[in-house]
C-alpha positions as CSV (number, residue, x, y, z in Angstrom):
1,K,-13.8,8.5,-3.2
2,M,-15.7,9.9,-0.2
3,D,-14.8,6.7,1.8
4,K,-18.4,5.6,2.0
5,T,-17.6,2.1,1.1
6,D,-20.9,0.5,2.2
7,E,-22.9,2.9,0.1
8,A,-20.5,2.3,-2.9
9,I,-21.0,-1.5,-2.6
10,W,-24.8,-1.0,-2.5
11,A,-24.7,1.1,-5.6
12,Y,-22.5,-1.3,-7.5
13,E,-24.7,-4.2,-6.5
14,Y,-27.7,-2.4,-7.9
15,A,-25.8,-1.8,-11.1
16,I,-25.0,-5.5,-11.3
17,V,-28.7,-6.4,-10.8
18,I,-29.6,-4.2,-13.7
19,Q,-26.8,-5.7,-15.9
20,D,-25.0,-8.7,-14.5
21,D,-22.2,-8.6,-17.1
22,F,-21.3,-4.9,-16.6
23,V,-17.6,-5.3,-16.0
24,P,-16.9,-1.8,-14.6
25,A,-19.3,-2.4,-11.8
26,L,-17.9,-5.9,-11.1
27,Y,-14.4,-4.5,-11.0
28,N,-15.3,-1.6,-8.8
29,I,-17.3,-3.6,-6.3
30,A,-14.3,-5.9,-6.0
31,N,-12.1,-2.8,-5.3
32,A,-14.6,-1.6,-2.7
33,Y,-14.5,-5.0,-0.9
34,L,-10.7,-4.9,-1.0
35,D,-10.7,-1.4,0.5
36,A,-13.1,-2.7,3.2
37,N,-10.6,-5.6,3.8
38,K,-13.3,-8.2,2.8
39,I,-10.8,-10.1,0.8
40,E,-12.8,-13.2,-0.1
41,S,-15.7,-11.1,-1.4
42,A,-13.2,-9.1,-3.5
43,L,-11.8,-12.2,-5.0
44,E,-15.2,-13.5,-5.8
45,Y,-15.9,-10.4,-8.0
46,Y,-12.5,-10.3,-9.5
47,K,-13.0,-13.9,-10.7
48,K,-16.4,-12.8,-12.2
49,C,-14.5,-10.2,-14.1
50,L,-12.2,-12.8,-15.5
51,E,-15.1,-14.9,-16.6
52,L,-16.1,-12.0,-18.9
53,D,-12.6,-10.9,-19.8
54,K,-9.9,-13.6,-19.4
55,N,-7.0,-11.2,-20.2
56,D,-7.4,-8.2,-18.0
57,P,-4.0,-7.3,-16.5
58,M,-5.6,-4.9,-13.9
59,V,-7.8,-7.7,-12.5
60,F,-4.8,-10.1,-12.2
61,C,-2.8,-7.3,-10.4
62,S,-5.7,-6.7,-8.0
63,M,-6.1,-10.4,-7.3
64,G,-2.4,-10.5,-6.5
65,E,-3.0,-7.9,-3.9
66,C,-5.8,-10.0,-2.4
67,Y,-3.6,-13.1,-2.2
68,E,-0.9,-11.0,-0.7
69,E,-3.3,-9.8,2.0
70,L,-4.1,-13.5,2.7
71,A,-0.4,-14.2,3.0
72,N,-0.5,-16.6,0.0
73,Y,2.6,-15.3,-1.5
74,E,3.1,-17.9,-4.2
75,K,-0.4,-17.4,-5.5
76,A,0.0,-13.6,-5.3
77,Y,3.2,-13.9,-7.3
78,E,1.4,-15.9,-9.9
79,M,-1.3,-13.3,-10.3
80,Y,1.2,-10.4,-10.5
81,H,3.2,-12.3,-13.1
82,K,0.2,-12.9,-15.3
83,S,-0.4,-9.1,-15.1
84,T,3.1,-8.2,-16.2
85,V,2.9,-10.7,-19.1
86,L,-0.3,-9.0,-20.3
87,L,0.9,-5.5,-19.6
88,P,4.6,-5.2,-19.2
89,Q,4.4,-1.5,-18.4
90,L,2.2,-1.9,-15.3
91,A,4.6,-0.8,-12.5
92,D,2.3,-1.9,-9.7
93,A,2.4,-5.5,-10.9
94,W,6.2,-5.4,-11.0
95,L,6.3,-4.0,-7.5
96,G,4.0,-6.8,-6.4
97,K,6.2,-9.4,-8.0
98,G,9.3,-7.9,-6.4
99,I,7.8,-7.7,-2.9
100,M,6.5,-11.3,-3.2
101,S,9.9,-12.5,-4.3
102,D,11.5,-10.7,-1.3
103,L,9.0,-12.3,1.1
104,L,9.7,-15.7,-0.5
105,E,13.5,-15.1,0.1
106,K,14.3,-15.0,-3.6
107,Y,16.3,-11.8,-3.2
108,T,18.2,-11.7,-6.5
109,R,14.9,-12.1,-8.4
110,A,13.3,-9.5,-6.1
111,V,16.0,-6.9,-6.9
112,Q,15.6,-7.5,-10.7
113,E,11.9,-7.1,-10.6
114,L,11.9,-4.0,-8.4
115,L,14.5,-2.4,-10.6
116,V,11.9,-2.7,-13.4
117,A,9.3,-1.1,-11.1
118,V,11.4,1.9,-10.2
119,D,12.4,2.3,-13.8
120,L,8.7,2.5,-14.8
121,E,7.8,4.8,-11.8
122,P,11.0,6.5,-10.6
123,E,9.3,9.1,-8.5
124,K,7.5,6.8,-6.1
125,G,9.2,6.6,-2.7
126,D,7.5,3.3,-1.7
127,Y,9.0,1.6,-4.8
128,W,12.5,2.7,-3.8
129,R,11.8,1.5,-0.2
130,A,10.8,-1.9,-1.5
131,L,14.0,-2.1,-3.6
132,A,16.1,-1.0,-0.6
133,N,14.5,-3.7,1.5
134,A,15.4,-6.3,-1.1
135,Y,19.0,-5.0,-1.3
136,E,19.2,-5.1,2.5
137,N,18.0,-8.7,2.6
138,K,20.5,-9.5,-0.2
139,E,23.2,-7.9,2.0
140,Q,24.1,-5.4,-0.6
141,T,24.6,-2.6,1.9
142,E,25.8,0.2,-0.4
143,Q,22.9,-0.3,-2.9
144,A,20.4,-0.5,-0.1
145,L,21.6,2.8,1.4
146,K,21.3,4.6,-2.0
147,A,17.8,3.2,-2.5
148,Y,16.7,4.3,1.0
149,E,18.1,7.8,0.5
150,R,16.2,8.1,-2.8
151,A,13.0,7.0,-1.0
152,I,13.5,9.6,1.7
153,D,14.3,12.3,-0.8
154,L,11.0,11.6,-2.6
155,E,8.8,11.1,0.5
156,P,10.5,12.5,3.6
157,N,7.4,12.3,5.7
158,D,6.4,8.7,5.0
159,K,6.4,6.8,8.3
160,E,7.3,3.4,6.8
161,I,10.1,4.8,4.8
162,I,11.5,6.7,7.8
163,I,11.5,3.7,10.1
164,D,13.0,1.4,7.5
165,Y,15.7,3.9,6.5
166,L,16.7,4.8,10.1
167,S,16.5,1.2,11.3
168,F,18.8,0.2,8.4
169,L,21.3,2.9,9.5
170,A,21.0,1.8,13.1
171,G,21.9,-1.7,12.0
172,Q,25.2,-0.3,10.6
173,S,26.0,2.3,13.3
174,M,24.0,4.4,15.8
175,E,26.2,7.3,14.9
176,L,24.9,7.1,11.3
177,V,21.4,7.7,12.5
178,F,22.4,10.8,14.4
179,E,24.3,12.1,11.4
180,A,21.4,11.4,9.0
181,V,18.9,13.2,11.3
182,E,21.3,16.2,11.7
183,R,21.8,16.4,8.0
184,N,18.2,16.0,6.9
185,K,16.2,18.8,8.6
186,E,12.9,17.4,7.5
187,L,13.4,14.4,9.7
188,N,14.0,16.4,12.9
189,N,10.5,17.0,14.1
190,N,9.0,13.7,13.0
191,N,7.7,11.4,15.8
192,V,8.9,8.3,13.9
193,T,12.4,9.8,13.9
194,K,12.1,10.5,17.6
195,M,11.1,6.9,18.3
196,V,14.2,5.7,16.5
197,L,16.4,8.2,18.3
198,C,14.9,7.0,21.6
199,Y,16.2,3.5,20.7
200,C,19.6,4.8,19.5
201,H,20.3,6.9,22.5
202,W,19.3,4.1,24.8
203,M,21.7,1.7,23.0
204,V,24.6,4.0,23.3
205,G,24.0,4.7,27.0
206,N,22.2,8.1,26.8
207,Q,19.4,6.8,28.9
208,S,18.1,10.1,30.2
209,E,17.9,11.5,26.7
210,S,16.2,8.4,25.5
211,M,13.5,8.6,28.2
212,I,12.9,12.3,27.5
213,I,12.4,11.6,23.8
214,F,10.1,8.6,24.5
215,D,7.9,10.8,26.7
216,E,7.6,13.3,23.9
217,V,6.5,10.6,21.5
218,L,4.1,9.2,24.0
219,E,2.4,12.6,24.5
220,N,2.2,13.2,20.7
221,D,1.4,9.8,19.4
222,A,0.6,7.1,21.9
223,I,-0.1,4.4,19.2
224,L,3.3,5.0,17.7
225,A,4.9,4.9,21.1
226,K,3.3,1.5,21.7
227,S,5.0,0.2,18.6
228,L,8.5,0.7,20.1
229,F,8.8,-2.9,21.2
230,L,7.6,-4.1,17.8
231,H,10.3,-2.3,15.9
232,F,13.0,-2.6,18.6
233,P,12.4,-5.8,20.7
234,E,15.5,-5.0,22.8
235,M,13.7,-2.1,24.4
236,S,11.1,-4.5,26.0
237,K,13.8,-5.3,28.6
238,A,13.9,-1.7,29.9
239,S,11.4,-1.3,32.7
240,Y,11.0,2.5,32.2
241,F,9.3,2.1,28.9
242,I,7.1,-0.8,30.1
243,D,6.0,1.2,33.1
244,R,5.2,4.4,31.1
245,L,3.0,2.4,28.7
246,H,1.3,0.7,31.7
247,E,0.6,4.2,33.2
248,L,-0.9,5.3,29.9
249,D,-3.2,2.3,29.8
250,E,-4.3,2.8,33.5
251,S,-5.0,6.5,32.9
252,K,-7.2,5.6,29.9
253,D,-9.0,3.0,32.0
254,N,-9.7,5.6,34.7
255,E,-11.0,8.0,32.1
256,E,-13.4,5.5,30.7
257,F,-14.5,4.5,34.3
């Protein structure tokens, strides 16, 4: 809990040396390896847990997360499914199933599974965001909007929810983005919101306003500013933004020198 992952792993390993079938230590060392992004090591210990308890839904759910990180979505879905069979009330496993179905382009199934997840955990914004993503991919615009709005209401400062919500609106109409930001005061001073507004202003011809907003984002959060082209590839054709990012990189190189 103090984010001292290496020390945690050492302590769990010591516990396992003392008692090699101590499942809590095996499970927690696997979690620690997962937190450290050492996925293969995490899987190794989760499998040891299953050797001792073949029907642990939490282990299957965690293995699903591992396979998801490895981009093996079919295997991840299989693990999440086993988890929901053993423990139908485990919302995280339903969330995992839904996201995997969405990634596998099985959008109808994804929506059905994510509806179960939000029914079990209705106050989690990231669950509603996943459902909104699935609705959007299924081209059910009205349902997607409602799900995004619920996600924003629950977690108005979540960067991923904001970018997905406003990008969805931008795909419908730039004016919808301006209206949503004006209506929702909590979005106003958020750098993620400003990055989307930078894009929207540029696309409707307000280039001066777009450049001013981009410079604000660049000053406050350079890493976020660098993600502009990732979220909005069209902007990579505008020389102003490319030049500003080059200037930032050059200034950092000079500082290091």
